[in-house]
N, C-alpha and C positions, 0 to 999 in steps of 0.2 A: 317279726323280731319282738314284739310285745311279749310272746310266749317266753322267748329267752329270759327276759326280766321275772317274768313272774315263776321260772323254775328255779331261778336264783333268790327266790323269796322277796323279789323287789315287784312294787306296783307304779304304774306311771298315773300321776294326779294333776289333773288340769285345774290350776290355780284362777285364772282370771278368763278361761277360753282360748287364750293363746299359748299361753308361757306353759311348758310341761316340764314338771320336775318328777324325780325319782326317789320315793320313800319306801323304807321297809314294810312290807305288806303285813296287815294285821293278822295274827294269828291267835287263837285260842291257847295255844300251847306256850306262847311265849311269857318266859317268867324273867324278868332282869335280875332278879336276887339269885335265882339259881343259876343263871349263867355266869354271873360274877363270881359264886362260890365256885363253879368249876372252872373258870380262869383261874382263880385262886389255888385250887388244887392241882393244877397242871403246873403252875409256877413251883409248888413245893416239892411235887414229883421231879421235876427237872432239877431242882436243887439238892433233891437226895440222888439224883443219878450224878451230877457232878461231883457231889461228896464223896461217891466212891472210889475207892483206888482206881488208879488209870488202868491196871490190868484187866481189873474186875469189870471196869466198864466198857473195857475194848471188846472182851469176850461177851458181856451182854448186847452190846450194839452188833457185833458181828452175827449174834445167833437170831435178835429179833430185828433188825433192820435189813441186813444183807442176807437171812435165812441161811446161815451156815450151820451145818452139823458139828459137832464136839470134835469130831476128827477134822474136818476142815479149819475149823477155829485153830486147833493146833498146828496144823501145816502153816496156816496164815501167821499166826505169833511164833514160831519159831518154838514151840513147847512141845510137850508130850500130851496125849489124850487126857491122862489123869490130871495133868495141870490145869488143862484146858476146862476141864469138868468140875475141877474144885472153884476155879475164879467163877464160872458161870452160876455154880450152886450159891457162893458166898453171894454174890451181887444180886440173884434173886431171892435169897432170904433177907438183905438189908433194904431191897426195895419193898418187899413185903411188909416189912415191919412198918417201915415209913407211911405206907398205906393204912396201915391197920392205925397207927398214931393218927393220920388225918381222919380216918372215919370216928376215933373215940373222939377228936376234937370237935368235930361236926355235930355229934350226939349231946355233947354237954354243951355247947353254943347255943 
């Protein structure tokens, strides 16, 4: 059972010999500032995803999350292949721009 907790990044610590508490295992790679920045980046990326027009967001999610091809996206959305491809291309371009902006903000901070 202890191995289960250790694999999850937790260690068991005895405080007074009888009571055992669970706390994060010390890791030389643990960087709280970096983790906080990563959470902010994820939040910004999700905001960029939500800001996409519904049709572009749908095409992106069907491609990335469901693993559908352009032809399958077209069939699922009731459009032709070119429309599905365009929606996916525009979504990717807008998300790339948002990621570029995030990286530039991180460099200037």
